[in-house]
C-alpha positions as CSV (number, residue, x, y, z in Angstrom):
1,M,67.6,-47.6,84.8
2,K,64.9,-45.5,83.4
3,A,61.3,-45.5,84.8
4,S,58.1,-44.7,83.0
5,S,57.6,-41.0,83.2
6,R,56.6,-38.0,81.0
7,S,60.0,-36.5,81.7
8,K,62.6,-36.8,78.9
9,A,65.4,-36.6,81.4
10,P,66.7,-40.0,82.5
11,F,66.0,-40.7,86.2
12,P,68.9,-42.5,87.7
13,F,68.4,-45.8,89.5
14,E,69.9,-44.5,92.8
15,A,67.4,-41.6,92.9
16,L,64.5,-43.8,92.0
17,A,65.5,-46.5,94.5
18,R,65.7,-43.8,97.2
19,F,62.2,-42.5,96.4
20,A,60.8,-46.0,96.3
21,D,62.4,-46.8,99.7
22,N,61.1,-43.6,101.2
23,L,57.6,-44.5,100.0
24,Y,57.8,-48.0,101.3
25,R,59.0,-46.8,104.7
26,A,56.3,-44.2,104.9
27,R,53.7,-46.9,104.3
28,E,55.2,-49.1,106.9
29,R,55.3,-46.3,109.5
30,A,51.6,-45.7,108.7
31,D,51.0,-49.4,109.4
32,L,49.2,-49.9,106.1
33,D,49.3,-52.8,103.7
34,Q,49.5,-52.0,99.9
35,K,45.8,-52.6,99.4
36,E,44.7,-50.2,102.1
37,A,47.3,-47.6,101.2
38,A,46.2,-47.7,97.5
39,R,42.6,-47.4,98.6
40,R,43.4,-44.3,100.7
41,A,45.3,-42.7,97.8
42,A,42.6,-43.5,95.3
43,L,44.9,-45.9,93.4
44,V,44.8,-49.5,92.4
45,R,47.1,-51.8,94.3
46,S,49.1,-52.8,91.2
47,Q,49.8,-49.1,90.5
48,L,51.2,-48.6,94.0
49,D,53.2,-51.8,93.7
50,R,54.8,-50.4,90.5
51,I,55.6,-47.1,92.2
52,E,57.1,-48.8,95.3
53,G,59.0,-51.2,93.0
54,G,60.7,-48.3,91.2
55,E,59.0,-49.1,87.9
56,Y,56.9,-45.9,87.7
57,I,57.4,-42.3,88.7
58,P,54.1,-40.9,89.9
59,A,52.6,-37.6,88.8
60,L,52.4,-34.8,91.4
61,D,48.8,-35.4,92.2
62,V,49.5,-39.0,93.0
63,L,52.5,-38.0,95.2
64,I,50.2,-35.6,97.1
65,R,47.6,-38.3,97.6
66,L,50.2,-40.8,98.8
67,A,51.5,-38.3,101.3
68,G,48.0,-37.7,102.5
69,A,47.3,-41.5,102.8
70,Y,50.4,-41.9,104.9
71,S,49.9,-38.8,107.0
72,T,53.2,-37.4,106.0
73,S,54.5,-34.7,103.7
74,V,55.6,-34.8,100.0
75,G,58.9,-33.5,101.3
76,D,59.3,-36.7,103.4
77,L,58.6,-38.8,100.4
78,V,61.4,-37.2,98.4
79,S,63.8,-36.7,101.3
80,G,67.4,-37.2,100.3
81,L,66.8,-36.3,96.6
82,T,68.2,-33.1,95.3
83,W,68.8,-31.7,91.8
84,R,72.2,-30.1,91.1
85,S,71.8,-27.5,88.3
86,G,74.0,-27.5,85.2
87,R,77.6,-26.5,84.8
88,V,78.6,-23.4,86.8
89,E,82.3,-22.9,86.9
90,R,83.8,-26.3,87.7
91,S,80.6,-27.6,89.4
92,G,80.3,-30.4,86.9
93,P,77.3,-31.6,85.0
94,A,73.7,-31.4,86.1
95,G,72.3,-34.4,87.9
96,Y,70.5,-35.9,90.8
97,I,72.1,-36.1,94.2
98,V,71.0,-38.9,96.5
99,T,71.9,-38.3,100.1
100,G,70.9,-39.5,103.6
101,K,70.1,-42.9,104.9
102,E,71.4,-45.9,103.0
103,H,68.9,-47.5,100.7
104,S,67.7,-50.6,102.5
105,A,67.7,-53.8,100.5
106,R,64.3,-55.4,99.9
107,P,63.6,-58.5,97.9
108,G,64.2,-57.8,94.2
109,D,66.3,-54.7,94.8
110,K,69.5,-54.1,92.9
111,P,72.6,-52.9,94.7
112,T,73.1,-49.1,94.6
113,A,76.0,-46.8,95.2
114,E,75.2,-43.5,96.8
115,T,76.6,-40.3,95.2
């Protein structure tokens, strides 16, 4: 699955699902509904819904605003996502590495396999 983004590199579904799950969990920990979270991050609720649903990858400024709205760090929002750089003697191709807690299923989620 590709998400809307300025990046030309495909963003794999597992990584996007992990990010969306991190974002959703951070909002839940902050005890905010989407409307209030969006207001605090200077977004419209539908935009936050698209980000949490894995349909849109936010720009850095939006990521920073979301972290601030949830009283957490950008690092927490991208926890478990790592980039493995290109081929270096048998290391394999470049790509995203998704690690850590299992992606929790929410309504509408597709099954994922962690790398």
